[in-house]
Each structure stands twice: as C-alpha cells, then as structure tokens.
PLY file of the C-alpha trace (Angstrom):
ply
format ascii 1.0
element vertex 239
property float x
property float y
property float z
element edge 238
property int vertex1
property int vertex2
end_header
9.44 81.16 0.66
9.06 80.68 4.40
5.25 80.93 4.16
5.29 78.03 1.31
7.58 75.82 3.53
5.70 76.46 6.46
2.30 75.40 4.54
3.97 72.49 2.85
4.94 71.38 6.40
1.52 72.08 7.79
-0.16 70.06 5.02
2.13 67.09 5.41
1.32 67.10 9.26
-2.65 66.96 8.25
-1.92 64.21 5.69
-0.26 62.21 8.40
-2.83 62.81 10.91
-5.98 62.89 8.60
-4.90 59.70 6.70
-4.14 57.49 9.69
-7.52 58.22 11.17
-9.26 57.16 7.82
-7.26 54.03 7.53
-7.58 53.30 11.38
-11.25 53.58 10.77
-12.09 56.49 12.62
-14.54 57.48 9.81
-16.79 55.28 7.83
-16.06 54.59 4.33
-18.49 56.35 1.98
-19.38 59.25 4.35
-18.40 62.80 4.02
-15.44 64.53 6.03
-16.00 67.86 7.55
-16.05 70.92 5.61
-12.85 72.80 4.22
-13.54 75.62 6.73
-14.19 72.76 9.69
-10.98 70.74 9.05
-9.09 74.19 8.75
-10.32 74.88 12.78
-9.74 71.18 13.53
-6.32 70.78 12.50
-5.40 74.58 12.82
-4.20 75.20 9.29
-5.13 77.31 6.27
-7.22 76.70 3.49
-4.14 76.21 1.16
-2.62 73.78 3.68
-6.33 71.44 3.54
-6.41 71.73 0.04
-2.77 70.27 -0.35
-3.67 67.48 2.25
-6.99 66.73 0.48
-4.60 66.72 -3.05
-2.31 64.20 -1.53
-4.80 61.92 0.19
-6.92 61.80 -3.38
-3.80 60.80 -4.66
-3.77 57.63 -2.02
-7.13 56.85 -3.08
-8.22 57.25 0.05
-10.96 60.54 -0.62
-12.53 61.86 -3.36
-13.47 65.60 -3.52
-15.80 67.09 -5.91
-17.98 70.28 -6.10
-21.03 70.16 -4.42
-20.16 66.62 -2.98
-17.82 67.52 -0.50
-14.76 65.37 0.80
-15.84 61.54 0.61
-13.93 58.56 2.00
-13.49 56.11 -0.79
-14.08 52.43 -0.48
-11.28 50.54 0.90
-11.06 48.41 -2.63
-9.94 51.70 -4.05
-7.19 52.58 -1.56
-3.38 52.38 -3.19
-2.31 49.91 -0.53
0.96 49.71 -2.36
1.60 53.45 -0.96
4.24 53.02 1.71
2.31 55.74 4.04
-0.83 53.96 3.55
0.79 50.89 4.36
2.55 51.93 7.52
-0.81 53.61 8.96
-2.39 50.81 8.62
0.53 48.86 10.42
0.98 51.28 13.27
0.17 50.39 16.76
-1.26 46.73 17.20
-1.12 45.78 13.72
-3.64 43.46 11.93
-2.57 39.66 11.59
-5.00 39.73 8.37
-2.98 42.36 7.09
-0.05 40.79 7.89
-1.09 37.43 6.12
-2.13 39.11 3.13
1.15 40.79 2.42
2.98 37.46 2.96
0.44 35.88 0.89
1.74 38.56 -1.75
5.43 37.97 -0.86
5.00 34.28 -1.59
3.62 35.12 -5.11
6.67 37.54 -5.64
9.87 36.87 -4.12
10.54 33.30 -4.83
10.19 34.30 -8.68
12.70 37.44 -7.88
15.30 35.03 -5.77
15.15 32.59 -9.18
15.77 35.59 -11.54
18.62 36.99 -9.52
20.26 33.49 -9.63
19.61 33.88 -13.31
20.62 37.54 -13.97
22.03 39.11 -10.94
25.25 40.99 -11.52
28.32 40.39 -9.16
27.85 43.58 -7.48
24.12 42.56 -6.76
25.03 39.47 -5.58
27.84 41.09 -2.78
24.93 43.31 -1.54
22.87 40.31 -0.74
25.76 38.58 0.83
26.95 41.62 2.95
23.26 41.96 4.16
23.36 38.11 5.26
26.79 38.67 7.10
25.22 41.98 8.95
22.45 39.70 10.31
24.98 37.23 11.60
27.03 40.03 13.10
24.01 41.72 14.84
22.36 38.59 16.01
22.63 40.27 19.97
21.04 43.79 18.56
17.47 42.89 17.05
16.88 46.43 15.66
20.41 46.40 13.61
19.38 42.73 12.87
15.78 43.72 11.77
17.32 45.98 9.42
19.81 43.85 7.91
17.18 41.20 7.20
15.33 43.79 5.36
18.01 44.68 3.29
18.63 41.53 2.71
14.99 41.05 0.91
15.33 44.34 -0.63
18.73 43.53 -2.13
17.06 40.30 -3.89
14.44 42.64 -5.44
17.39 44.76 -6.95
19.54 41.23 -7.96
16.24 40.11 -10.01
17.16 42.68 -12.11
13.50 43.20 -13.34
12.32 46.93 -12.88
8.97 46.11 -11.33
10.22 43.98 -8.65
12.73 46.70 -8.06
10.08 49.19 -7.56
8.16 46.96 -4.73
11.21 47.98 -2.78
9.36 50.84 -0.87
6.17 48.74 -0.20
8.54 45.99 0.63
10.70 47.92 3.13
7.49 49.26 5.20
5.77 45.95 5.57
8.64 44.08 6.40
9.22 46.46 9.30
6.60 45.09 11.16
6.23 41.83 9.81
9.47 40.58 10.35
9.22 41.51 14.37
6.26 39.30 14.44
7.45 36.05 12.93
10.79 36.18 14.16
9.58 36.77 17.99
7.12 33.76 17.11
10.10 31.77 15.48
12.54 32.39 18.37
15.39 30.89 17.03
17.88 33.67 15.45
20.16 30.88 13.93
17.74 29.04 12.07
16.67 32.34 10.83
20.09 33.26 9.45
20.38 29.54 8.15
17.20 29.89 6.14
18.40 33.42 4.50
21.90 31.44 3.79
20.11 28.92 2.15
18.80 31.51 -0.31
21.76 33.59 -0.63
23.87 30.44 -1.69
21.60 29.26 -4.13
21.47 32.91 -5.83
25.17 33.36 -5.43
25.70 29.65 -7.51
23.35 30.67 -9.95
20.48 27.50 -8.99
17.50 29.67 -9.85
14.91 26.36 -8.86
17.04 26.08 -5.16
16.90 29.93 -4.73
13.09 29.68 -5.56
12.26 26.99 -3.24
14.50 28.06 -0.58
12.53 31.81 -0.95
9.28 29.99 -0.86
9.96 27.83 2.37
11.13 31.06 4.32
8.17 33.03 3.34
5.77 29.82 3.74
6.95 29.13 7.34
6.14 32.85 8.11
2.80 32.76 6.77
2.07 29.52 8.80
3.23 31.52 11.95
0.66 34.19 11.34
-2.03 31.51 10.13
-1.47 29.75 13.76
-1.94 32.90 15.68
-5.14 33.87 13.50
-6.33 30.51 14.44
-5.64 30.82 18.27
-7.17 34.29 17.90
-10.44 32.97 16.53
-10.43 30.29 19.43
-10.03 32.85 22.09
0 1
1 2
2 3
3 4
4 5
5 6
6 7
7 8
8 9
9 10
10 11
11 12
12 13
13 14
14 15
15 16
16 17
17 18
18 19
19 20
20 21
21 22
22 23
23 24
24 25
25 26
26 27
27 28
28 29
29 30
30 31
31 32
32 33
33 34
34 35
35 36
36 37
37 38
38 39
39 40
40 41
41 42
42 43
43 44
44 45
45 46
46 47
47 48
48 49
49 50
50 51
51 52
52 53
53 54
54 55
55 56
56 57
57 58
58 59
59 60
60 61
61 62
62 63
63 64
64 65
65 66
66 67
67 68
68 69
69 70
70 71
71 72
72 73
73 74
74 75
75 76
76 77
77 78
78 79
79 80
80 81
81 82
82 83
83 84
84 85
85 86
86 87
87 88
88 89
89 90
90 91
91 92
92 93
93 94
94 95
95 96
96 97
97 98
98 99
99 100
100 101
101 102
102 103
103 104
104 105
105 106
106 107
107 108
108 109
109 110
110 111
111 112
112 113
113 114
114 115
115 116
116 117
117 118
118 119
119 120
120 121
121 122
122 123
123 124
124 125
125 126
126 127
127 128
128 129
129 130
130 131
131 132
132 133
133 134
134 135
135 136
136 137
137 138
138 139
139 140
140 141
141 142
142 143
143 144
144 145
145 146
146 147
147 148
148 149
149 150
150 151
151 152
152 153
153 154
154 155
155 156
156 157
157 158
158 159
159 160
160 161
161 162
162 163
163 164
164 165
165 166
166 167
167 168
168 169
169 170
170 171
171 172
172 173
173 174
174 175
175 176
176 177
177 178
178 179
179 180
180 181
181 182
182 183
183 184
184 185
185 186
186 187
187 188
188 189
189 190
190 191
191 192
192 193
193 194
194 195
195 196
196 197
197 198
198 199
199 200
200 201
201 202
202 203
203 204
204 205
205 206
206 207
207 208
208 209
209 210
210 211
211 212
212 213
213 214
214 215
215 216
216 217
217 218
218 219
219 220
220 221
221 222
222 223
223 224
224 225
225 226
226 227
227 228
228 229
229 230
230 231
231 232
232 233
233 234
234 235
235 236
236 237
237 238
C-alpha cells in the first residue's frame, strides 16, 4: 500500500510539472516527448509513475501515446480547456490577457442566463448563499484575499442557484479562472465600493425574482470587466 501511494504521489507530481511545461509552451505542439525511459530519468520516477502521468495527461487532451508512435503533444484545439488543472497552468505566473479575455467572453454568454434562471427557480437556501457571499464581500473590503474568496463564492452560488446541472458543473472551471481574473479586473477598476454595488444589483434582482433585471445586471458586471481587459490588450499592442 505504501509503495502504491508513493507511486501515486510521484505520478501526480510528474503530471503537474510536465502538464505545466506543455501548456506554457516549453514543448512544441505536434512534437514527440522524450521516451518513457528518458522521462523516468528526467523526473526521477518509476515507469509505473510515468505511465500513470501519461494516462492523466492524455485524459486532459494534452498528449497522445500510441505503440510505435511514442508520446506526442496534441494540437491546442484538442486540449480540454475546461479541466481546472489545465486552466490553472495556463494562468499561473504572468497570465495571458488573451486567455482572460476569452474566459470573460465565455462568462458573458453563460452567467447572465444563470442569473436569470436563479431569479426564476432558485430555492430560498440558494438565494441566501448568494446574499451571504455578498455580505462577506462587504465585511472583507479591507482584506483582499477574503474579499476575493467571497467574490468567487458569489458567482459560484449563482451557478448553483440556476438549478441547472450543466451550469453547476461549470463551478470548478469558473472558480479556477475567477481566482486570476478578479485579481486583474478589480485592481484596474480600483473601486471596491463600486464592485460590491454592482454585485448587489445582481443579488437584489435575483432575490426579488426579476429575471430580466438579474440577467442585465450580470451582463453589465461582466461586460465592464471585459472592457478593462480589452483596454489592457489595446495598450499592450500600442507599446
């Protein structure tokens, strides 16, 4: 049992290191990775650990392993970008503004409708969870980490309140990306009271059962963040 647990830990470590290297462009798409034996030497792990890591990275769409073809890196369009590990690797360090823009574009297509559904169908306890997260944002206004956690919980609570299983399953992906996205957009906006007020508009619309207002309030909240990111990209292009 101890040997199995050690191999699992080693394969997890290798998965994290190799996955991050692939996503960050240390290997070219379409090229072959080192052989199994070379990976054992490079990462200091057993063949069993390498094979487990290869399985996990294959499940994420990053690589393909076939007999006589070796281990090849898949084209980016094959990557499972909804995988929270993969998204986190792409956002670590100095995140790409382009990735953040694409994430906000996806949010603006999903979260306004989730807010509208929450206004129509949310159970009382789901609405209370949104309100609790909003109140934690108010209380934590002088603590950026606590406010960030409450802000993320606010958005995740709305996905749950939609009572739609597909939106709810977006929670891990959304939580991972929001952890980076909010840090950037809130700093750019530099108006904590305005951030809380914008969220309060969404909450009050949901709690009052006004689906159209909830949808519009969430759209405006995300659209403003998207505008900040687009402005940053324009500035970077000019430099």
